[in-house]
Residue frames as a rotation matrix with the C-alpha (Angstrom) as fourth column:
UNK 1
0.582 0.813 0.000 0.00
0.813 -0.582 0.000 0.00
0.000 0.000 -1.000 0.00
UNK 2
-0.501 -0.745 0.440 1.33
0.761 -0.621 -0.186 3.44
0.412 0.242 0.879 -0.96
UNK 3
0.356 0.543 -0.761 0.68
0.804 -0.593 -0.048 6.57
-0.477 -0.594 -0.647 1.08
UNK 4
-0.070 -0.309 0.948 0.73
0.772 -0.619 -0.145 9.88
0.632 0.722 0.282 -0.75
UNK 5
-0.312 -0.104 -0.944 1.68
0.779 -0.596 -0.192 13.01
-0.543 -0.796 0.267 1.13
UNK 6
0.627 0.589 0.510 -0.21
0.763 -0.596 -0.249 16.14
0.157 0.546 -0.823 0.17
UNK 7
-0.497 -0.850 0.172 1.72
0.818 -0.526 -0.234 19.35
0.290 0.024 0.957 -0.42
UNK 8
-0.438 0.442 0.783 -1.14
-0.107 -0.890 0.443 21.62
0.893 0.111 0.437 0.55
UNK 9
-0.917 0.206 -0.342 -2.82
0.369 0.110 -0.923 22.59
-0.153 -0.972 -0.177 3.78
UNK 10
-0.157 0.943 0.293 -6.59
0.706 -0.101 0.701 22.96
0.691 0.317 -0.649 3.96
UNK 11
-0.896 -0.248 0.369 -7.18
-0.023 -0.804 -0.595 26.37
0.444 -0.541 0.714 5.61
UNK 12
-0.022 0.974 0.225 -10.75
-0.631 -0.188 0.753 25.34
0.775 -0.125 0.619 6.44
UNK 13
0.446 0.085 -0.891 -9.55
0.517 0.788 0.334 22.90
0.730 -0.610 0.307 9.09
UNK 14
0.996 -0.091 0.000 -8.48
-0.047 -0.512 0.858 23.98
-0.078 -0.854 -0.514 12.57
UNK 15
0.358 -0.921 0.156 -4.99
0.596 0.353 0.721 22.56
-0.719 -0.165 0.675 11.97
UNK 16
-0.031 -0.363 0.931 -4.62
0.983 -0.182 -0.038 24.27
0.183 0.914 0.362 8.59
UNK 17
0.701 0.375 0.606 -5.91
0.299 -0.927 0.228 27.64
0.647 0.022 -0.762 9.76
UNK 18
0.923 -0.377 -0.072 -3.63
-0.040 -0.280 0.959 27.67
-0.382 -0.883 -0.273 12.80
UNK 19
0.190 -0.896 0.401 -0.66
0.793 0.381 0.475 26.56
-0.579 0.227 0.783 10.71
UNK 20
-0.008 -0.144 0.989 -1.19
0.887 -0.458 -0.060 29.39
0.461 0.877 0.132 8.21
UNK 21
0.197 0.248 0.948 -2.22
0.044 -0.969 0.244 32.19
0.979 -0.006 -0.202 10.56
UNK 22
0.852 0.473 -0.222 -1.56
0.174 0.144 0.974 31.08
0.493 -0.869 0.041 14.12
UNK 23
0.281 -0.786 -0.551 1.87
0.945 0.126 0.302 32.41
-0.168 -0.605 0.778 15.04
UNK 24
0.375 -0.163 -0.913 3.55
0.276 -0.920 0.278 35.75
-0.885 -0.356 -0.300 15.61
UNK 25
-0.716 -0.691 -0.099 5.44
0.125 -0.266 0.956 35.80
-0.687 0.672 0.277 12.26
UNK 26
-0.658 0.550 0.515 2.06
0.709 0.221 0.670 35.49
0.255 0.806 -0.535 10.48
UNK 27
-0.366 0.523 -0.770 0.51
0.631 -0.469 -0.618 38.37
-0.684 -0.712 -0.158 12.41
UNK 28
-0.624 0.095 -0.776 0.33
-0.430 -0.870 0.240 40.84
-0.653 0.483 0.583 9.49
UNK 29
-0.896 0.313 -0.314 -1.23
-0.136 0.480 0.867 38.21
0.422 0.820 -0.387 7.23
UNK 30
-0.533 0.713 -0.455 -3.85
0.843 0.494 -0.214 37.41
0.072 -0.498 -0.864 9.87
UNK 31
-0.407 0.361 -0.839 -4.72
0.239 -0.845 -0.479 41.10
-0.882 -0.395 0.258 10.40
UNK 32
-0.776 0.073 -0.627 -5.12
-0.588 -0.446 0.675 41.56
-0.230 0.892 0.389 6.64
UNK 33
-0.829 0.476 -0.294 -7.28
0.262 0.794 0.548 38.44
0.494 0.377 -0.783 6.39
UNK 34
-0.402 0.697 -0.594 -9.58
0.855 0.054 -0.515 39.53
-0.327 -0.715 -0.618 9.22
UNK 35
-0.488 0.195 -0.851 -9.88
-0.139 -0.980 -0.145 43.08
-0.862 0.047 0.505 7.86
UNK 36
-0.893 0.179 -0.412 -10.86
-0.406 0.074 0.911 41.64
0.194 0.981 0.007 4.47
UNK 37
-0.654 0.679 -0.333 -13.59
0.687 0.718 0.113 39.59
0.316 -0.155 -0.936 6.18
UNK 38
-0.278 0.538 -0.796 -14.99
0.672 -0.483 -0.561 42.66
-0.687 -0.690 -0.227 7.94
UNK 39
-0.152 0.189 0.970 -15.09
0.949 -0.245 0.197 44.59
0.275 0.951 -0.142 4.63
UNK 40
-0.617 -0.232 0.752 -14.55
0.196 -0.971 -0.139 47.97
0.762 0.061 0.645 6.32
UNK 41
0.520 0.853 0.053 -17.18
0.115 -0.131 0.985 47.53
0.846 -0.506 -0.167 9.05
UNK 42
0.920 -0.391 -0.040 -14.38
0.011 -0.074 0.997 47.09
-0.393 -0.917 -0.064 11.59
UNK 43
0.596 -0.797 -0.094 -10.65
-0.268 -0.087 -0.960 47.68
0.757 0.597 -0.265 11.23
UNK 44
0.911 -0.341 -0.231 -8.20
0.386 0.514 0.766 45.61
-0.142 -0.787 0.600 13.25
UNK 45
0.682 -0.716 0.149 -4.86
-0.570 -0.648 -0.505 47.24
0.458 0.259 -0.850 14.03
UNK 46
-0.461 -0.855 0.237 -3.33
-0.832 0.323 -0.452 44.61
0.310 -0.405 -0.860 16.33
UNK 47
0.691 0.593 -0.414 -3.77
-0.349 0.775 0.526 41.04
0.633 -0.219 0.742 17.48
UNK 48
-0.239 -0.707 0.665 -2.30
-0.970 0.153 -0.187 39.16
0.031 -0.690 -0.723 20.42
UNK 49
0.012 0.169 -0.986 -1.92
-0.247 0.956 0.161 35.41
0.969 0.241 0.053 20.28
UNK 50
-0.114 0.062 0.992 -2.99
-0.986 -0.128 -0.105 33.87
0.120 -0.990 0.076 23.55
UNK 51
-0.941 -0.095 0.324 -3.32
-0.180 0.954 -0.241 30.50
-0.286 -0.286 -0.915 25.25
UNK 52
-0.737 0.636 -0.228 -6.27
-0.234 0.077 0.969 28.81
0.634 0.768 0.092 23.67
UNK 53
-0.038 0.767 -0.640 -8.15
0.581 0.538 0.610 27.52
0.813 -0.349 -0.466 26.69
UNK 54
-0.690 -0.074 0.720 -9.61
-0.439 -0.748 -0.498 29.74
0.575 -0.660 0.484 29.39
UNK 55
-0.612 0.474 -0.633 -11.24
0.720 0.665 -0.198 28.21
0.327 -0.577 -0.748 32.44
UNK 56
0.308 0.790 0.530 -14.30
0.245 -0.605 0.758 29.89
0.919 -0.103 -0.380 33.86
UNK 57
-0.398 -0.449 0.800 -13.96
-0.565 -0.567 -0.600 31.81
0.723 -0.690 -0.028 37.11
UNK 58
-0.110 0.444 0.889 -16.31
-0.911 0.313 -0.269 29.42
-0.397 -0.840 0.370 38.88
UNK 59
-0.810 -0.242 0.534 -16.80
-0.128 0.962 0.241 25.67
-0.572 0.127 -0.810 38.63
UNK 60
0.087 0.941 0.328 -20.24
0.404 0.268 -0.875 26.24
-0.911 0.208 -0.357 37.09
UNK 61
0.463 0.023 -0.886 -18.83
-0.629 -0.696 -0.346 28.26
-0.625 0.718 -0.308 34.16
UNK 62
0.885 -0.109 0.453 -17.87
0.365 0.767 -0.528 26.52
-0.290 0.633 0.718 30.94
UNK 63
-0.181 -0.978 -0.100 -14.46
0.407 -0.167 0.898 26.61
-0.895 0.122 0.429 29.32
UNK 64
0.908 0.364 -0.208 -13.99
-0.033 -0.431 -0.902 28.76
-0.418 0.825 -0.379 26.25
UNK 65
0.117 -0.874 0.472 -11.32
0.820 0.353 0.451 28.67
-0.561 0.334 0.758 23.56
UNK 66
0.921 0.015 -0.390 -9.66
-0.170 -0.884 -0.435 31.79
-0.352 0.467 -0.811 22.12
UNK 67
0.458 -0.808 0.371 -6.70
0.889 0.429 -0.162 31.76
-0.028 0.404 0.914 19.77
UNK 68
-0.658 -0.677 0.331 -6.19
0.682 -0.722 -0.121 35.49
0.320 0.146 0.936 19.63
UNK 69
0.206 0.644 -0.737 -7.47
0.748 -0.589 -0.305 38.82
-0.631 -0.488 -0.603 20.88
UNK 70
-0.154 -0.194 0.969 -8.00
0.896 -0.440 0.055 41.70
0.415 0.877 0.242 18.45
UNK 71
-0.215 0.094 -0.972 -7.76
0.501 -0.844 -0.193 45.46
-0.839 -0.528 0.134 18.94
UNK 72
0.262 0.416 0.871 -9.60
0.962 -0.179 -0.204 47.75
0.071 0.891 -0.448 16.55
UNK 73
-0.542 -0.477 0.692 -9.07
0.523 -0.836 -0.167 51.37
0.658 0.271 0.702 15.59
UNK 74
0.207 0.694 0.690 -11.88
-0.280 -0.633 0.721 52.36
0.937 -0.342 0.064 17.93
UNK 75
-0.458 -0.553 0.696 -10.08
-0.803 -0.079 -0.591 50.73
0.382 -0.830 -0.407 20.88
UNK 76
0.464 0.687 0.559 -12.42
-0.850 0.523 0.064 47.80
-0.248 -0.505 0.827 21.32
């Protein structure tokens, strides 16, 4: 049986998206990508990559997953 290795990464998978956009050297590409998605409704000027899992403050709160935090031109 022969296994063929693909030369491409599917950006629609979690692995592919993080591989293409998920590190500090790719920051400018990610900002451009997000700004293109917002089509001028919002404008991102900075992003900070963060740990992906955040525990709730109480045992009754669910965990949430964030890969990055964005800052827009309006400060939000």
